[in-house]
N, C-alpha and C positions, 0 to 999 in steps of 0.2 A: 133638116128642118133649119131654116133661115131665123136668124136673130130679129125681132124689132128693133127700132131705132134705141128704144127706152133701155132694152137689155144690153144692146152694143155699147151705149154711152157708160151704162153702170161697170161692164166688164172692163171698157177701157180705164174708166175711173180706178178701179180697183186694180189693175195692172200697173199702172203708172206709181200708185201710190204704194205697191208691196211688192212688186216684183223686180228682178233685174235680168239680165242676160250676161251669160259666163261665157267665155269663146275661148277654143285653142285652137291652133294651127294643126291640121296633119294633113300627110299626103292624101291626093285625090282617090288614090286606089285604094289605099286604107279605110276612107271614108267610106268609100261606097260598097267594099265588102261590108264594113260596118253595120251601115244601114240596110243592107243586105239581110244580114243575120239576124239583126233586132227583127226585122219583117218577119223573116221565118219564125223566131221565135215567139211571134205574136206579141211583141212589145215596141215600143218607142226609143230613140236614142236619148230622149230627156229622161223617160223612166230610167233609163241603165245607168244614165249620169248622177240622177237623184241619188238612186239606190248605193252607188259606189261615193257620192259625196257623203250621204249618212252614215254608211259603215266606217269611213274615214275619222269621220269627226268624233264616233260613239269610240273607235278605237284611239285615236288623240287624247279625248277625255279620260278615259280609264288610264292610261299611259300617264297624263299629269297628275291623276288623284293616288297612282300608286309612287311616282316621284315626291308627291307632298307628304303622303303618309311615309315615306321612307325619310326623309328629312325631320319630320317629328319625332319618329322613333330612334333617330340616333342623338337626339339632344339629351 
């Protein structure tokens, strides 16, 4: 289903205000294997990256809380 002009403008405005692109360089052969594996798993590279990023941030937040709690307990 094609987007009408108003919807496309609204989408573009939202993306410009709220989204950014993160990039990394990987070997072409590895990137192609990754894309193929994502497709075979019925997911997208973006979904895999987003889940990994969320898991990493949650892990780091927990580690920070433990560090802060440890410093507080030691006083």
